[in-house]
C-alpha positions in Angstrom: 37.0 184.6 -7.0 33.5 185.3 -8.0 31.8 188.6 -8.4 28.0 188.9 -8.8 26.6 192.0 -10.5 22.9 192.2 -10.0 22.1 195.4 -11.9 23.2 196.6 -15.3 26.1 198.9 -14.5 27.5 201.4 -17.0 30.9 200.9 -18.7 32.5 203.3 -16.3 31.2 201.4 -13.2 32.3 198.1 -14.7 35.8 199.5 -15.4 36.0 200.6 -11.8 35.0 197.1 -10.5 37.6 195.4 -12.8 40.3 197.8 -11.7 39.6 197.0 -8.1 39.8 193.3 -8.8 43.1 193.6 -10.7 44.7 195.8 -8.0 44.6 193.0 -5.4 47.9 191.1 -5.4 47.5 187.8 -3.7 49.3 184.5 -4.4 51.7 183.8 -7.2 52.1 185.8 -10.3 51.3 183.2 -13.0 51.5 185.8 -15.8 55.2 185.2 -16.2 54.6 181.6 -17.2 52.3 182.4 -20.1 53.6 181.9 -23.6 55.5 179.3 -25.6 57.6 176.5 -24.3 61.2 176.9 -25.5 62.4 173.4 -26.4 65.6 172.1 -27.8 65.3 169.1 -30.1 62.4 167.4 -31.8 59.0 168.7 -30.4 57.2 165.3 -31.1 59.7 163.4 -28.9 59.3 166.1 -26.2 55.5 165.8 -26.3 55.6 162.0 -26.0 58.0 162.3 -23.0 55.7 164.8 -21.3 52.6 162.6 -21.8 54.3 159.5 -20.5 55.6 161.3 -17.4 52.8 160.2 -15.2 53.1 156.4 -16.0 
């Protein structure tokens, strides 16, 4: 989504715009996927496996 702001709004107006954009709940909540990957074993071997997955 893209929002174009043509004038120089105040901080209060910007906050209002951002709050409206955040309040819309569409699609999948990807926030739960942020963070570290919990891996068991050697991380180098896991990384090589992930990189070679598409071959």
